[in-house]
FIZARO-930125 format. One record per atom (N, C-alpha, C): residue in one letter; y negated, x, z negated. Coordinates in pm, whole numbers, padded with zeros to 5 digits, always signed. Example, Ala and Ser with C-alpha at 12.3 -4.5 7.8 and 13.67 -1.06 7.14 Angstrom:
BEGIN
A+00569+01319-00780
A+00450+01230-00780
A+00330+01320-00780
S+00225+01285-00708
S+00106+01367-00714
S-00003+01290-00787
REM end
This chain:
BEGIN
X+00790-04067-01053
X+00832-03929-01082
X+00717-03833-01097
X+00691-03766-01195
X+00577-03676-01202
X+00586-03560-01101
X+00471-03515-01059
X+00452-03403-00961
X+00496-03273-01015
X+00577-03185-00939
X+00586-03047-00994
X+00470-02974-01011
X+00472-02879-01110
X+00365-02783-01130
X+00394-02668-01036
X+00285-02630-00947
X+00298-02519-00870
X+00194-02419-00923
X+00241-02298-00942
X+00146-02179-00996
X+00119-02098-00891
X-00008-02051-00875
X-00044-01948-00772
X-00133-01847-00850
X-00145-01719-00808
X-00237-01621-00869
X-00317-01565-00758
X-00421-01492-00794
X-00498-01408-00701
X-00649-01408-00731
X-00711-01331-00664
X-00861-01306-00682
X-00943-01402-00604
X-00899-01451-00489
X-00967-01547-00402
X-01112-01510-00382
X-01142-01390-00350
X-01281-01342-00341
X-01330-01371-00183
X-01439-01416-00169
X-01478-01446-00035
X-01402-01563+00036
X-01400-01677-00035
X-01306-01792+00000
X-01310-01812+00148
X-01204-01834+00215
X-01198-01841+00366
X-01070-01943+00394
X-01059-01975+00519
X-00957-02054+00572
X-00818-02018+00531
X-00773-01882+00536
X-00658-01841+00488
X-00625-01880+00352
X-00730-01875+00263
X-00704-01908+00128
X-00678-02051+00127
X-00749-02137+00193
X-00744-02282+00192
X-00606-02328+00236
X-00555-02255+00351
X-00421-02296+00414
X-00313-02264+00309
X-00315-02151+00243
X-00232-02103+00131
X-00226-02212+00030
X-00334-02257-00014
X-00342-02373-00116
X-00294-02510-00075
X-00323-02516+00055
X-00273-02649+00119
X-00113-02660+00111
X-00062-02543+00148
X+00076-02521+00152
X+00145-02523+00006
X+00077-02476-00081
X+00115-02486-00234
X+00117-02627-00263
X+00020-02694-00233
X+00000-02843-00273
X+00102-02929-00222
X+00163-02887-00101
X+00281-02968-00044
X+00401-02976-00137
X+00412-02876-00234
X+00516-02882-00332
X+00485-02933-00462
X+00351-02971-00491
X+00313-03047-00617
X+00169-03014-00652
X+00136-03017-00784
X+00003-03003-00828
X-00020-02845-00847
X-00129-02806-00792
X-00155-02658-00788
X-00242-02615-00900
X-00192-02513-00975
X-00267-02441-01087
X-00293-02287-01049
X-00418-02253-01044
X-00460-02126-01000
X-00485-02041-01116
X-00423-01921-01124
X-00462-01818-01219
X-00544-01711-01147
X-00674-01713-01181
X-00776-01638-01102
X-00803-01497-01166
X-00784-01392-01075
X-00811-01268-01116
X-00959-01245-01182
X-00977-01190-01297
X-01116-01172-01342
X-01208-01060-01258
X-01329-01064-01274
X-01406-00955-01206
X-01356-00815-01237
X-01312-00796-01358
X-01267-00657-01394
X-01141-00619-01311
X-01052-00727-01290
X-00934-00704-01227
X-00955-00673-01074
X-01036-00748-01026
X-01087-00710-00884
X-01133-00560-00870
X-01218-00522-00964
X-01264-00394-00969
X-01141-00283-00977
X-01055-00316-01062
X-00935-00229-01102
X-00852-00222-00973
X-00817-00347-00917
X-00725-00344-00808
X-00785-00296-00676
X-00915-00337-00639
X-00978-00312-00523
X-01071-00199-00522
X-01110-00142-00639
X-01205-00032-00623
X-01340-00066-00590
X-01381-00193-00617
X-01510-00259-00567
X-01542-00371-00671
X-01664-00415-00657
X-01706-00536-00742
X-01665-00654-00642
X-01636-00774-00699
X-01614-00881-00631
X-01747-00939-00561
X-01740-00996-00439
X-01845-01049-00382
X-01907-01166-00459
X-01815-01243-00506
X-01851-01368-00592
X-01800-01348-00734
X-01868-01377-00834
X-01816-01371-00959
X-01697-01459-00998
X-01636-01425-01118
X-01527-01513-01149
X-01570-01662-01175
X-01682-01679-01217
X-01733-01821-01260
X-01748-01883-01115
X-01808-01826-01024
X-01835-01876-00881
X-01699-01904-00826
X-01613-01819-00824
X-01471-01831-00766
X-01414-01953-00818
X-01413-01984-00955
X-01345-02077-01025
X-01410-02208-00987
X-01542-02210-00983
X-01605-02328-00931
X-01564-02390-00799
X-01557-02281-00710
X-01514-02321-00573
X-01391-02365-00561
X-01290-02299-00622
X-01140-02337-00623
X-01119-02483-00674
X-01186-02503-00792
X-01162-02642-00850
X-01221-02751-00768
X-01323-02720-00672
X-01396-02814-00580
X-01306-02849-00468
X-01185-02767-00450
X-01086-02810-00340
X-01000-02903-00393
X-00963-03005-00280
X-00879-03110-00312
X-00741-03065-00342
X-00696-02943-00295
X-00572-02895-00313
X-00538-02838-00457
X-00646-02811-00528
X-00635-02752-00670
X-00645-02841-00779
X-00540-02851-00873
X-00550-02934-00989
X-00635-02867-01083
X-00620-02735-01107
X-00694-02669-01234
X-00689-02529-01202
X-00802-02454-01243
X-00808-02306-01232
X-00837-02231-01361
X-00767-02141-01385
X-00776-02060-01515
X-00809-01906-01475
X-00896-01856-01563
X-00923-01707-01541
X-00808-01640-01616
X-00749-01542-01543
X-00630-01478-01601
X-00694-01384-01710
X-00620-01364-01831
X-00659-01292-01936
X-00611-01145-01926
X-00507-01123-01848
X-00444-00997-01830
X-00511-00902-01732
X-00453-00806-01694
X-00515-00708-01587
X-00400-00657-01502
X-00461-00598-01398
X-00363-00536-01293
X-00283-00661-01217
X-00176-00617-01143
X-00106-00713-01047
X-00036-00832-01134
X-00010-00808-01266
X+00045-00899-01340
X-00042-00968-01450
X-00152-00987-01402
X-00258-01031-01488
X-00257-01172-01544
X-00157-01241-01476
X-00135-01385-01507
X-00026-01434-01586
X+00041-01333-01661
X+00155-01365-01737
X+00127-01465-01850
X+00026-01443-01918
X-00002-01534-02036
X-00025-01676-01973
X-00087-01690-01864
X-00109-01824-01806
X+00011-01890-01751
X+00099-01800-01699
X+00229-01853-01653
X+00307-01904-01769
X+00313-01839-01868
X+00376-01872-02000
X+00309-02009-02048
X+00186-02012-02051
X+00118-02143-02096
X+00157-02260-02016
X+00143-02242-01891
X+00165-02360-01798
X+00318-02403-01785
X+00397-02291-01803
X+00534-02327-01754
X+00574-02408-01631
X+00521-02362-01523
X+00528-02435-01397
X+00686-02437-01341
X+00697-02531-01258
X+00826-02533-01183
X+00840-02435-01079
X+00726-02417-01003
X+00728-02320-00886
X+00617-02213-00900
X+00645-02096-00873
X+00541-01984-00855
X+00558-01952-00701
X+00422-01972-00638
X+00413-01943-00504
X+00331-01815-00480
X+00370-01732-00389
X+00296-01612-00353
X+00291-01604-00202
X+00185-01531-00143
X+00192-01492-00006
X+00260-01367+00015
X+00303-01329+00142
X+00366-01211+00172
X+00326-01071+00108
X+00188-01052+00114
X+00139-00923+00066
X+00121-00941-00090
X+00149-01052-00146
X+00154-01064-00301
X+00287-01069-00353
X+00374-01071-00276
X+00520-01077-00323
X+00561-00941-00376
X+00615-00936-00489
X+00661-00819-00564
X+00798-00848-00633
X+00888-00746-00650
X+01008-00763-00719
X+00987-00806-00871
X+00863-00755-00921
X+00837-00790-01064
X+00817-00931-01079
X+00744-00986-00991
X+00713-01128-01001
X+00835-01209-00983
X+00933-01170-00894
X+01050-01250-00870
X+01135-01242-00992
X+01144-01119-01052
X+01231-01104-01177
X+01183-01179-01297
X+01055-01195-01299
X+00977-01270-01409
X+01009-01412-01392
X+01005-01473-01269
X+01043-01612-01254
X+01195-01629-01270
X+01266-01538-01239
X+01412-01547-01264
X+01450-01564-01414
X+01365-01490-01496
X+01397-01486-01634
X+01349-01618-01697
X+01239-01672-01639
X+01180-01791-01696
X+01236-01920-01637
X+01320-01908-01548
X+01382-02029-01468
X+01276-02093-01387
X+01195-02026-01316
X+01084-02080-01229
X+01124-02044-01086
X+01127-02156-01000
X+01147-02126-00849
X+01047-02042-00792
X+01076-01940-00721
X+00991-01842-00666
X+00992-01866-00516
X+00862-01900-00462
X+00854-01920-00325
X+00756-01828-00262
X+00795-01772-00130
X+00703-01683-00078
X+00649-01749+00069
X+00534-01762+00066
X+00443-01821+00173
X+00443-01724+00293
X+00442-01776+00414
X+00443-01679+00531
X+00297-01667+00597
X+00206-01715+00526
X+00060-01690+00557
X+00029-01733+00707
X+00086-01866+00729
X+00058-01928+00859
X-00083-01983+00857
X-00162-01956+00974
X-00300-02021+00981
X-00280-02158+01021
X-00376-02241+00999
X-00362-02386+01036
X-00391-02382+01194
X-00330-02495+01249
X-00333-02496+01403
X-00482-02482+01457
X-00488-02391+01555
X-00605-02385+01626
X-00719-02294+01539
X-00672-02253+01441
X-00767-02170+01343
X-00720-02013+01340
X-00808-01922+01351
X-00770-01782+01341
X-00704-01757+01206
X-00619-01639+01198
X-00566-01604+01077
X-00674-01519+01012
X-00682-01541+00877
X-00794-01495+00799
X-00737-01420+00669
X-00818-01313+00631
X-00797-01251+00505
X-00925-01195+00461
X-00937-01176+00338
X-01068-01119+00277
X-01098-00990+00339
X-00992-00902+00357
X-01030-00781+00413
X-01090-00783+00561
X-01040-00900+00650
X-01092-00907+00773
X-01237-00950+00776
X-01282-01006+00672
X-01420-01057+00665
X-01517-00937+00614
X-01462-00834+00566
X-01559-00726+00507
X-01578-00616+00605
X-01700-00573+00639
X-01729-00500+00749
X-01665-00363+00733
X-01658-00314+00607
X-01605-00174+00593
X-01454-00162+00607
X-01388-00273+00629
X-01254-00274+00647
X-01193-00206+00770
X-01294-00166+00860
X-01253-00110+00990
X-01215+00042+00978
X-01245+00096+00839
X-01204+00230+00814
X-01052+00230+00786
X-00967+00307+00836
X-00829+00299+00820
X-00786+00353+00677
X-00657+00319+00647
X-00580+00372+00541
X-00490+00484+00597
X-00421+00558+00498
X-00326+00649+00554
X-00193+00640+00478
X-00071+00659+00538
X+00048+00655+00487
X+00130+00785+00516
X+00172+00875+00423
X+00246+00982+00464
X+00391+00943+00467
X+00465+00978+00565
X+00610+00948+00595
X+00708+01050+00534
X+00670+01176+00540
X+00741+01284+00488
X+00667+01415+00468
X+00727+01488+00370
X+00652+01626+00353
X+00547+01618+00256
X+00505+01490+00200
X+00386+01499+00105
X+00392+01591-00003
X+00292+01657-00041
X+00267+01763-00133
X+00256+01896-00070
X+00302+01914+00054
X+00290+02043+00122
X+00148+02068+00156
X+00061+01977+00144
X-00090+02006+00185
X-00160+02081+00056
X-00078+02089-00048
X-00141+02151-00170
X-00086+02299-00158
X-00184+02381-00164
X-00147+02530-00156
X-00052+02573-00270
X-00065+02518-00379
X+00023+02557-00494
X+00169+02531-00454
X+00182+02433-00358
X+00334+02407-00319
X+00366+02485-00186
X+00282+02481-00092
X+00309+02548+00039
X+00325+02700+00036
X+00250+02750-00067
X+00257+02904-00085
X+00401+02945-00103
X+00495+02855-00145
X+00630+02890-00169
X+00706+02863-00055
X+00649+02807+00073
X+00734+02792+00192
X+00638+02697+00279
X+00623+02747+00405
X+00547+02675+00506
X+00638+02530+00525
X+00539+02435+00565
X+00603+02309+00603
X+00504+02206+00655
X+00538+02083+00699
X+00458+01999+00761
X+00460+01865+00676
X+00343+01798+00686
X+00332+01654+00634
X+00330+01559+00767
X+00391+01462+00752
X+00379+01360+00851
X+00302+01238+00805
X+00196+01200+00873
X+00104+01090+00832
X+00095+00981+00937
X+00073+00862+00915
X+00026+00760+01006
X-00112+00705+00963
X-00195+00664+01052
X-00323+00596+01026
X-00304+00458+01038
X-00339+00384+00938
X-00324+00249+00930
X-00437+00159+00947
X-00432+00059+01034
X-00530-00045+01043
X-00530-00126+00904
X-00637-00170+00852
X-00657-00239+00727
X-00640-00383+00740
X-00516-00411+00773
X-00493-00558+00798
X-00467-00631+00658
X-00447-00535+00549
X-00474-00604+00418
X-00541-00500+00349
X-00587-00531+00219
X-00671-00434+00140
X-00575-00388+00044
X-00516-00255+00060
X-00413-00195-00026
X-00493-00165-00154
X-00398-00179-00259
X-00456-00152-00392
X-00477-00015-00423
X-00585+00007-00520
X-00618+00134-00558
X-00493+00199-00635
X-00498+00345-00635
X-00399+00417-00704
X-00263+00391-00660
X-00237+00371-00524
X-00120+00324-00470
X-00075+00425-00367
X-00128+00529-00342
X-00077+00628-00252
X-00113+00591-00109
X-00217+00526-00086
X-00250+00483+00054
X-00393+00546+00085
X-00423+00643+00015
X-00559+00727+00032
X-00675+00643+00022
X-00674+00536-00074
X-00781+00457-00086
X-00907+00527-00135
X-00880+00629-00229
X-01000+00702-00276
X-01076+00783-00153
X-00992+00832-00080
X-01053+00912+00039
X-01114+00807+00138
X-01062+00687+00149
X-01127+00580+00227
X-01256+00541+00175
X-01267+00528+00038
X-01399+00491-00021
X-01504+00596+00009
X-01463+00720+00002
X-01555+00828+00041
X-01596+00818+00184
X-01508+00771+00275
X-01524+00758+00412
X-01626+00650+00437
X-01605+00534+00349
X-01708+00430+00358
X-01845+00474+00325
X-01847+00549+00208
X-01983+00600+00183
X-02053+00688+00280
X-01977+00764+00346
X-02030+00860+00455
X-02069+00764+00583
X-01980+00673+00617
X-01985+00617+00759
X-02003+00463+00750
X-01995+00407+00643
X-02018+00264+00618
X-01922+00168+00669
X-01922+00147+00803
X-01834+00046+00865
X-01704+00091+00960
X-01746+00204+01032
X-01641+00250+01122
X-01644+00403+01122
X-01540+00453+01171
X-01527+00610+01197
X-01619+00641+01314
X-01700+00745+01301
X-01799+00766+01411
X-01709+00834+01522
X-01782+00835+01642
X-01729+00913+01754
X-01754+01058+01716
X-01672+01138+01794
X-01696+01290+01766
X-01570+01365+01751
X-01580+01489+01736
X-01474+01583+01731
X-01375+01538+01597
X-01247+01506+01596
X-01187+01455+01488
X-01165+01558+01387
X-01136+01688+01422
X-01115+01789+01326
X-01255+01819+01234
X-01362+01805+01292
X-01491+01818+01225
X-01515+01688+01138
X-01478+01583+01194
X-01498+01467+01098
X-01404+01477+00978
X-01276+01506+01007
X-01186+01499+00896
X-01227+01616+00787
X-01286+01731+00837
X-01324+01840+00741
X-01439+01803+00678
X-01542+01715+00732
X-01647+01661+00664
X-01603+01573+00547
X-01505+01474+00570
X-01453+01394+00484
X-01389+01468+00367
X-01318+01566+00393
X-01242+01652+00302
X-01341+01722+00205
X-01451+01780+00267
X-01551+01843+00189
X-01624+01762+00092
X-01650+01620+00151
X-01720+01527+00076
X-01655+01478-00047
X-01522+01475-00030
X-01437+01429-00150
X-01408+01542-00238
X-01422+01670-00189
X-01371+01779-00283
X-01508+01866-00282
X-01626+01839-00345
X-01741+01913-00350
X-01713+02055-00428
X-01817+02145-00426
X-01803+02263-00499
X-01786+02228-00645
X-01693+02308-00718
X-01661+02272-00867
X-01528+02198-00890
X-01493+02136-00772
X-01366+02048-00785
X-01242+02129-00831
X-01178+02087-00935
X-01066+02159-00994
X-00927+02095-00936
X-00929+01972-00924
X-00798+01908-00874
X-00832+01859-00745
X-00796+01916-00619
X-00827+01885-00483
X-00742+01761-00436
X-00815+01660-00387
X-00739+01563-00282
X-00687+01662-00166
X-00554+01629-00137
X-00511+01690-00018
X-00580+01664+00111
X-00578+01772+00198
X-00646+01733+00342
X-00553+01617+00416
X-00437+01598+00380
X-00356+01504+00464
X-00432+01364+00449
X-00496+01339+00345
X-00564+01219+00318
X-00690+01182+00428
X-00765+01301+00435
X-00882+01285+00519
X-00839+01288+00677
X-00736+01373+00699
X-00687+01380+00843
X-00616+01261+00883
X-00528+01194+00789
X-00457+01078+00812
X-00535+00966+00831
X-00661+00952+00776
X-00760+00848+00797
X-00836+00869+00930
X-00871+00997+00963
X-00964+01010+01089
X-00873+01020+01213
X-00751+01083+01206
X-00672+01088+01336
X-00592+00970+01347
X-00601+00899+01468
X-00511+00778+01486
X-00375+00826+01512
X-00278+00721+01519
X-00146+00748+01550
X-00061+00816+01454
X+00031+00887+01487
X+00130+00971+01398
X+00075+01111+01409
X+00067+01174+01305
X+00025+01313+01310
X+00112+01411+01218
X+00142+01523+01281
X+00213+01629+01214
X+00122+01743+01154
X+00112+01775+01037
X+00021+01865+00983
X+00086+01986+00929
X+00087+02109+00982
X+00162+02226+00949
X+00076+02316+00837
X+00126+02329+00732
X+00055+02398+00618
X+00135+02536+00598
X+00054+02625+00565
X+00112+02749+00514
X+00007+02818+00408
X+00018+02760+00293
X-00049+02807+00167
X-00202+02797+00170
X-00262+02709+00250
X-00404+02686+00259
X-00424+02532+00246
X-00548+02508+00208
X-00593+02374+00210
X-00604+02287+00341
X-00607+02359+00449
X-00634+02298+00584
X-00500+02340+00661
X-00449+02253+00735
X-00322+02290+00832
X-00358+02392+00924
X-00265+02463+00967
X-00280+02571+01080
X-00277+02495+01206
X-00217+02379+01205
X-00196+02313+01335
X-00177+02169+01313
X-00239+02074+01398
X-00224+01929+01386
X-00166+01884+01522
X-00055+01809+01517
X-00003+01760+01656
X+00007+01621+01623
X-00068+01565+01726
X-00080+01404+01725
X+00007+01345+01827
X+00075+01230+01801
X+00149+01142+01888
X+00083+00999+01879
X+00032+00964+01995
X-00018+00833+02010
X+00058+00738+02130
X+00179+00794+02158
X+00254+00712+02258
X+00300+00579+02200
X+00236+00484+02276
X+00260+00343+02246
X+00413+00311+02204
X+00503+00348+02283
X+00643+00329+02253
X+00694+00369+02116
X+00655+00488+02093
X+00690+00551+01959
X+00619+00473+01828
X+00487+00447+01852
X+00415+00385+01744
X+00469+00244+01711
X+00496+00167+01832
X+00550+00037+01814
X+00695+00045+01746
X+00768+00149+01779
X+00901+00170+01715
X+00892+00193+01567
X+00808+00268+01529
X+00775+00288+01374
X+00734+00155+01312
X+00637+00091+01377
X+00577-00049+01319
X+00708-00144+01296
X+00794-00155+01393
X+00903-00250+01393
X+01000-00221+01281
X+01009-00097+01221
X+01117-00047+01145
X+01064+00004+01003
X+00935-00007+00974
X+00890+00020+00838
X+00840-00105+00757
X+00876-00098+00634
X+00841-00228+00548
X+00799-00172+00412
X+00699-00246+00355
X+00634-00209+00223
X+00664-00322+00128
X+00715-00282+00014
X+00732-00360-00116
X+00632-00326-00219
X+00526-00418-00261
X+00433-00370-00361
X+00509-00356-00502
X+00476-00239-00555
X+00514-00210-00699
X+00420-00210-00797
X+00295-00225-00771
X+00182-00210-00854
X+00121-00072-00863
X+00013-00071-00949
X-00060+00058-00953
X+00004+00145-01064
X-00020+00285-01031
X-00005+00383-01128
X-00114+00371-01235
X-00091+00400-01354
X-00197+00391-01452
X-00308+00508-01433
X-00427+00482-01476
X-00527+00576-01451
X-00503+00711-01523
X-00430+00700-01631
X-00409+00828-01718
X-00265+00910-01667
X-00211+00843-01578
X-00067+00913-01524
X-00085+01036-01484
X-00006+01142-01524
X-00014+01271-01480
X+00126+01312-01399
X+00114+01304-01265
X+00240+01336-01188
X+00277+01491-01199
X+00187+01574-01232
X+00213+01700-01237
X+00282+01757-01357
X+00288+01651-01451
X+00374+01696-01580
X+00513+01729-01549
X+00560+01836-01608
X+00709+01868-01574
X+00734+01909-01442
X+00639+01945-01353
X+00672+02001-01228
X+00760+02117-01223
X+00842+02112-01109
X+00957+02220-01097
X+00932+02293-00951
X+00832+02353-00929
X+00800+02409-00797
X+00881+02536-00783
X+00977+02542-00682
X+01047+02664-00652
X+01064+02675-00501
X+01082+02796-00456
X+01099+02805-00308
X+01210+02726-00249
X+01336+02722-00313
X+01436+02630-00262
X+01406+02485-00232
X+01326+02434-00344
X+01292+02297-00353
X+01187+02281-00238
X+01100+02364-00230
X+00990+02360-00112
X+01051+02344+00033
X+01153+02439+00037
X+01220+02459+00167
X+01290+02322+00206
X+01361+02260+00093
X+01424+02139+00112
X+01321+02010+00170
X+01204+02036+00105
X+01105+01929+00153
X+01062+01947+00293
X+01032+02067+00317
X+00996+02107+00468
X+01104+02079+00566
X+01227+02120+00532
X+01333+02078+00619
X+01351+01921+00647
X+01324+01854+00554
X+01339+01707+00561
X+01217+01646+00633
X+01094+01700+00625
X+00995+01653+00714
X+01016+01702+00864
X+01079+01826+00881
X+01118+01854+01032
X+01222+01751+01081
X+01312+01716+00991
X+01412+01636+01031
X+01355+01487+01070
X+01266+01452+00980
X+01213+01329+01012
X+01127+01317+01154
X+01048+01429+01167
X+00974+01444+01279
X+01065+01442+01410
X+01169+01503+01404
X+01267+01499+01516
X+01329+01366+01547
X+01361+01300+01443
X+01419+01175+01447
X+01323+01064+01509
X+01188+01073+01474
X+01109+00998+01529
X+01085+01015+01672
X+01066+01141+01715
X+01068+01170+01856
X+01176+01116+01939
X+01289+01115+01882
X+01409+01082+01935
X+01437+00915+01929
X+01362+00867+01841
X+01381+00710+01796
X+01499+00698+01760
X+01558+00777+01673
X+01704+00763+01613
X+01671+00719+01472
X+01696+00578+01449
X+01667+00507+01337
X+01748+00557+01213
X+01872+00569+01212
X+01958+00610+01107
X+01921+00748+01051
X+01878+00838+01157
X+01841+00966+01119
X+01709+00963+01043
X+01602+00885+01100
X+01475+00868+01054
X+01490+00831+00899
X+01577+00729+00884
X+01593+00677+00739
X+01648+00777+00638
X+01748+00849+00711
X+01814+00970+00624
X+01725+01071+00589
X+01635+01119+00681
X+01527+01221+00650
X+01429+01190+00572
X+01375+01058+00574
X+01278+01017+00488
X+01323+01009+00350
X+01450+00963+00326
X+01504+00954+00195
X+01522+01091+00143
X+01561+01203+00219
X+01578+01340+00182
X+01444+01398+00142
X+01328+01358+00221
X+01210+01403+00190
X+01164+01340+00043
X+01180+01233+00022
X+01149+01171-00110
X+01240+01242-00229
X+01358+01257-00194
X+01449+01323-00300
X+01383+01466-00337
X+01347+01528-00225
X+01296+01666-00240
X+01164+01656-00320
X+01077+01554-00289
X+00958+01543-00371
X+00983+01522-00528
X+01093+01429-00548
X+01115+01404-00676
X+01184+01529-00762
X+01244+01613-00683
X+01296+01740-00746
X+01186+01831-00789
X+01075+01832-00717
X+00963+01913-00733
X+00858+01852-00851
X+00860+01712-00842
X+00778+01641-00940
X+00853+01519-00999
X+00936+01546-01089
X+01020+01440-01152
X+00942+01317-01196
X+00812+01331-01227
X+00750+01213-01275
X+00702+01128-01154
X+00741+01154-01033
X+00706+01067-00918
X+00797+00921-00932
X+00911+00930-01008
X+00974+00816-01015
X+01014+00779-01151
X+01086+00669-01193
X+01116+00624-01311
X+01217+00518-01307
X+01277+00473-01416
X+01377+00365-01413
X+01355+00244-01337
X+01219+00194-01338
X+01194+00063-01276
X+01192+00098-01120
X+01151+00220-01073
X+01146+00237-00934
X+01301+00266-00891
X+01372+00326-00961
X+01521+00335-00936
X+01583+00208-00922
X+01554+00120-01001
X+01618-00021-00999
X+01562-00083-00890
X+01445-00076-00847
X+01408-00139-00721
X+01461-00097-00597
X+01492+00052-00587
X+01549+00104-00471
X+01701+00058-00478
X+01759+00037-00582
X+01897-00014-00586
X+01896-00157-00518
X+01805-00245-00551
X+01789-00369-00499
X+01789-00372-00347
X+01720-00285-00288
X+01699-00279-00132
X+01790-00186-00062
X+01871-00099-00134
X+01938+00004-00072
X+02042-00047+00030
X+02098-00165+00015
X+02192-00213+00119
X+02136-00283+00226
X+01987-00296+00219
X+01914-00341+00331
X+01833-00245+00407
X+01842-00126+00365
X+01757-00035+00422
X+01847+00113+00462
X+01791+00190+00550
X+01845+00303+00593
X+01780+00418+00515
X+01658+00411+00465
X+01594+00520+00391
X+01476+00454+00322
X+01419+00535+00233
X+01310+00480+00151
X+01231+00601+00099
X+01104+00578+00049
X+01024+00657-00031
X+00927+00581-00102
X+00848+00647-00184
X+00744+00581-00259
X+00610+00633-00184
X+00517+00543-00168
X+00385+00581-00120
X+00292+00651-00227
X+00316+00596-00356
X+00237+00660-00466
X+00336+00725-00555
X+00308+00749-00688
X+00378+00822-00774
X+00385+00762-00911
X+00496+00788-00976
X+00508+00743-01125
X+00534+00596-01126
X+00583+00523-01021
X+00616+00395-01017
X+00513+00302-00959
X+00398+00369-00929
X+00296+00294-00857
X+00302+00293-00712
X+00218+00214-00647
X+00213+00199-00505
X+00304+00101-00434
X+00373+00145-00331
X+00454+00057-00250
X+00594+00136-00229
X+00697+00062-00234
X+00828+00111-00180
X+00829+00113-00028
X+00845+00225+00044
X+00832+00223+00188
X+00992+00226+00238
X+01031+00118+00321
X+01173+00114+00357
X+01172+00132+00504
X+01286+00192+00550
X+01322+00212+00685
X+01443+00103+00713
X+01430+00019+00810
X+01529-00088+00815
X+01543-00120+00962
X+01683-00163+00995
X+01698-00210+01144
X+01645-00360+01136
X+01673-00443+01041
X+01639-00573+01035
X+01516-00592+00947
X+01440-00716+00982
X+01322-00743+00902
X+01367-00773+00761
X+01293-00723+00669
X+01309-00740+00525
X+01217-00867+00493
X+01274-00977+00434
X+01190-01086+00403
X+01106-01046+00291
X+00966-01107+00295
X+00872-01082+00197
X+00812-00952+00203
X+00844-00853+00288
X+00781-00722+00284
X+00661-00725+00378
X+00570-00617+00352
X+00445-00610+00423
X+00473-00529+00557
X+00424-00588+00662
X+00427-00511+00780
X+00304-00428+00813
X+00315-00310+00891
X+00198-00230+00913
X+00156-00242+01051
X+00032-00183+01069
X-00023-00178+01215
X-00097-00041+01218
X-00027+00039+01303
X-00079+00186+01316
X-00196+00189+01412
X-00297+00254+01360
X-00419+00256+01456
X-00398+00335+01579
X-00449+00283+01684
X-00435+00352+01826
X-00571+00426+01846
X-00569+00518+01936
X-00697+00584+01971
X-00784+00477+02031
X-00925+00505+02010
X-01038+00407+02055
X-01024+00267+02006
X-00953+00248+01885
X-00946+00122+01824
X-01088+00076+01781
REM end
């Protein structure tokens, strides 16, 4: 009986034991065919050049006993492999947890291909590895806003004061560019500080990063929640009143609260927003809508302090709905369909990015299979 064809995709930059373990697991199902992300795809998704060229990566993968054949994907973005998938018509498409997306699952369902999600288990006695963990600069955190996003922009908060809630994230995975995780601010932080956040006054460091990202002459400012969310560990409440910088920053680093957030937040990758996307198109900024956003952020803050999970989910959803009322381009039909798929598994949701890009952020009592888990950065990490 002929072996099944097993299809996998990825960039496989800086080949390591985690990659080999994944391919070994895939090979347990049949012959493995790799659709390899091109050099341009790495640049588009990660905001950096690959360490090894596509030719080098192809050579190394085909030298592994677990790989039958490697093709360089002709497409771009997170779905760069579609032409190769259609060409090979495999029996199984296997992904790891942080490569799992509803779009991939839906494509496999349409094509009659079995969709398998790996658990990223390291080989016995070997440490868990990822490309991110091997890159020195990955110790610079990412940032995720939980509620109140947009109130850090003066053209919004001038209609009503309010807060933005952010968490600083350990870079346990390399989040995609243009996905609402402050990846552009993080790249500026890497330019400034290379490998780690320096010691020193956090407010001064965050202002330094904000100024570096928004030099004189900047017309469209990156909000200060990005730089603050990267520099300040834990959970932070940033209170804005019509200025670029918040009037007050309130930090929460209590281990019990941070662990509680980590246990109940889940991310589903949706892909990148396009480079030409304009979230400001058709904006409807009014005082009542801004007040609704501020009220939801306040409610979310109180729910977190009380560790009230249903209320946390409800207020996060209210914050997202208020954002969409201000900026209708933040969502689209595909995002609404994704939310529908997860609505019965979740207490609340929001998008990390805008216009269908980024990650669907879910609040849930139960673990959501295939979702990305987060690690919040602690002080002195």
